[in-house]
Steps between C-alpha positions, in 0.01 A plus 500: 500500500251268663208343314262748665710798389538360148125441475422856613754645260370294208141612554586854618344448843573802720592473868411862576248547780207732429400739778139521613469863391644424158259211456194699611582797277531271198168330577312824564654666193406215270146492639440875468659525156301219343177604674526846342606364160215251490238761574639738239513224238154376591350844441666522158482142373250306705560173683672308220727781386603579856591137561732503197668822610575367847750252355766750395419754771524231767854428385581871514367516855737219601794706375391834647411364843721192519821641350456879480870560437531255212590655165188349337277677756618857443269762339650500150473122455155503662342762276701462180502122519122478531434775243727356230366150561138617480570695180666202335231262624217708354684535169558125473137429592375730224738394223553126560193280467631183664479547880788261568729678256381842617562414865846363429593805295363734765707350781816465291484852360410645839805336651719637222358851544554492876860391448554772240363778720653367825165454669471126558198434721413127497123554547506690172495168319162428658373845402592436136338155505177621662456750215477201264304241699312718750165472326255743345495750787873558460526478121217755469719760671757505221794725586309645792611180676845658533367785714200346670531259662875430458667830587221587744558175688877555494448846647276361775765244595773763488315738734414215737864386505627851574253556785519156661879472487565863606467453880777239499841654425652184357206443262452849355393478139618576238866421556602855409307629802696276735828611342409870513392485866802298613753705699782622279856561614602863454790536255664757735542243774842341487514123537631378834866417518581128484548332831872443572412179681407330170798394288490623137483143376209403720237278344128572525284193463137511386294183517169422332341463844615850597355646181172318557479633856582853385220491243261358759585766759440782250165342397584568135317286247760396242466241228856364516653233720787551743726305266408732212579801720839347576565454129404862429723628781796292387469616140468861618827463690669353193375783278614761753845346512513486121398865466762600755768287337537303822552126459593418857271674745241774530629805690739283693239253621380168371126433486419131531148383417425154630216257441498239778541136401592604145815338362703704253820381333798719601590592142146537362479778242184708511319557170554842340261776605 
């Protein structure tokens, strides 16, 4: 690869173009979400407390409006991640006198809890930390902090994300809504017969550029690169062959996944899956 391609790969710089509609929806969503959250927090906590709360909720807004289909942005991570982190943060603030130690414990334990309950939401770390260092207006709430303002703010962002993303089919949030509303193929419909013009040993080639264009044309917001999609597809083919006991081809056809300008030794052995 060229120096430019190596530099972009090393620093994970994406080449994907962002449509005007996609950009405007993200901007408007972030603005509306944080405007509502700030006013709710200001009524409950005052100026200082609201400012502290905006840190973690601002990060949540980036996920919900910038990457609404990311796993971290889905409802379970959003609500459970914030709630567990707030609960742990308040507990550490009340039982550990040293703020530095309490803050470190709060973030570490919150991360462990989110991993344990499969609800990792990165802004949750900020929610746990704010419970420790957020000042008197927040510490005075005690465990009420979990419900108001944390879960209240999360609910405001969730409703805003549902409403703002709903008019745009490719951005519908949460991800389960997009999946449920996607057209499904009826099981009674028989698959079309294979074209006789294509030999059974034909090779289908998928390039990283083709995958990137396909993602761009569907307007889906995904947090993986084209190369990562290629890797997933290739491993899926290998697993399908393994399950079917086929070591030569898949249903009589060979699927070739290619990354342009990538050199691969002919006898390179892939790591075990």
